[in-house]
N, C-alpha and C positions, 0 to 999 in steps of 0.2 A: 491710202488714207493716212492722215497725220496721227501722231501719238495721242493727242486729246480725242480725236475721232475714234481711234481704236478702243480707247478706254470706255467711251460712251456706248459704242456699238456692242462691246462685249457684255455690258449689262443686259442688252437686248438679246444677245445670243444665249446667255445663260438662262434667262427667264423663259425664253421660248422653248428651249430644250426641255426644261422641267415641265412646261405647260404641255408639250407634246407627249410626255411620259406621265401625265397626271393620273391616269387610270392605274398604271402599274405602281406608281409611288404610293398611292393610297393603300395598297396591299403589301408593301414591303415590310419585311421583318428585320431588315438590316439597318444599321446606323446610316445617317445621311451621306457620308463620304465613302461608304463601302457598298456601292451599287454600280451596276454597269452603265447607268444613265449618266452618272457623274463621271465615270471613267471615260466614256465616249466623248463627253464635253472636254475633258482635260486632254484627250488625244487630239481633238480638233485644235485646241489651243497650242499644244506642244508642237504639232507637225505643220500647222498652217499659219496661225495668227502670230505667235511669238517670233518665228523666223522672219516673217514679213515685217513686223515691227522693228526687229533688230536690223534688218537690211536697210530700212528707211532711216533709222537713227544713225547708222554708221555711214552710209553713202550720201544721204541727203539730209543732214542734221538740221539745217536752218529751216528747210521746207517742212520736215517732220514736226518741228516745234511751232509751225505756223508763223515764223518770224517774230514770235512774242519775246523770246530771249535770244541773246547773242551766244550761240553755242561755242564760239571761240573761247569764251571765258567760263563756260559751263563745265563743271567736273563730269567726267564720263560716267561716274556712278549715278548721277541724276537720270541720265538716259536709260541706264540699266534698270533703275527702279521704275521708270515710266513703262518700259517694256514688260517688266515683271508685274506691273499693275493690271495688265490685260487679263491674265488668267485669274487674278484676284477679283477683278470686276465681274468676270464671267461667273465666278463662284458666288459672288454676292447676288447676282441675278438669279442663279440657280437656287440659292437658299430661299429667296422670295417665292419662287415657283414651287419649291419643294414643300415649304411649310404651309403655303396656301392650299396646295393639293392635299396635304395631310389633314388640314382642317376643313376640307371641302368648300373652300372659298375661292373658286376659280376666278371670280371677278377681281380679286386683288391682283392676281398675275396679269389678267387682261388689262387692267388699268396701268400696271407697271410697264407692260410691254408697250402700251399706247404712249406713255410719257417718255420711255426710252427711245421709241421711234421718233417722237416729236423732238426730243433733244438731239438726236442724230440729224434729223432734217434741219433743225435750227442751226446746228453747227455747220452744216453744209452751206446754208444760206448766208450766215454771218461770215463764215470763213472762206467763201468762194474766191475772193480776191487773193487771199494768201495761198489757197490750194491750186489756183489756176496759173500761177507764175512760179518759175524756178530761178533761184539765185541765192545770194548770201543775205545775211541779216542787213548789212550795210546797203547792198543794192536795193533791197526791198524798201527800206526806209528813206532812201534818197531817190527812189524810183528811176534808177539808172541801170541799164544793162540786164534787165530781167528777160528771161526767155519764156515764151508762152509754153504751157505744159504740153500742148499737142505737138510741139516741135522738138521735144527732148526725148531722151531714152527712158525717162521716168514713166511716161504714159504706158508703154507696153507692160512694164512690171506692175503697175497699178491694175491694169486690166487682168493680167494673169493672177494676181493676188486675189482680187475680188471674184473672179470666175472660180478659182479653186475653193475659196472660202464659201461662196454661195452654193456650190455643188455639194460640198461636205455638209454644210449646215442644212440644206434642203433634204439631203438623204437622211440625216438624223431625225429631222422632224417627221418626214414621211414614214420612216421605219418605226419610230416610237408611237406615232399616232395609229398606224396600221396595227401594230401589236396590241395596243390598247383596245382598239375596236374588236379585234378577234377575241380578246380575253374578257370583254364585257359580257354580262349576262344577257343583254339584249341581242347579241349576235346569233344569227340562225344558221 
């Protein structure tokens, strides 16, 4: 996934983790950033998402920026800030889910998740041409010398990144939802 895609999908990841832990969040006595649900989200970001974003930004910079900017002239700090924006976006999504769970307004998180998923899908549709080709900024804008993504070494790393992220994300959602069901008064 490209850097803009990582940022948008991290909104979705953060909100969905908070939604999965909504039953537990309602009963928390700790501040928002001092709970294990937020810590688990930050571990996912630290060990999976940020290294993947850094890998793409370092080794495939033009592709990672979707050929929007010429990374030859882009200061390295901008890419560092874009990678750092991933956990910040996840935190923002988590805060939406956290505060809507505390106020018992789960529909807010549901709508946020819907729009974040729609934004991710929209980015995939609009940016498919940029994401499905690998080359430099000049190659893309001149339409010369581009390689199809399926014939490059980038495709296996994308597959491994998303497989790892989806497994970790799914486990967090499963674990927190199951824990919430077991802790609910309706559980028999």
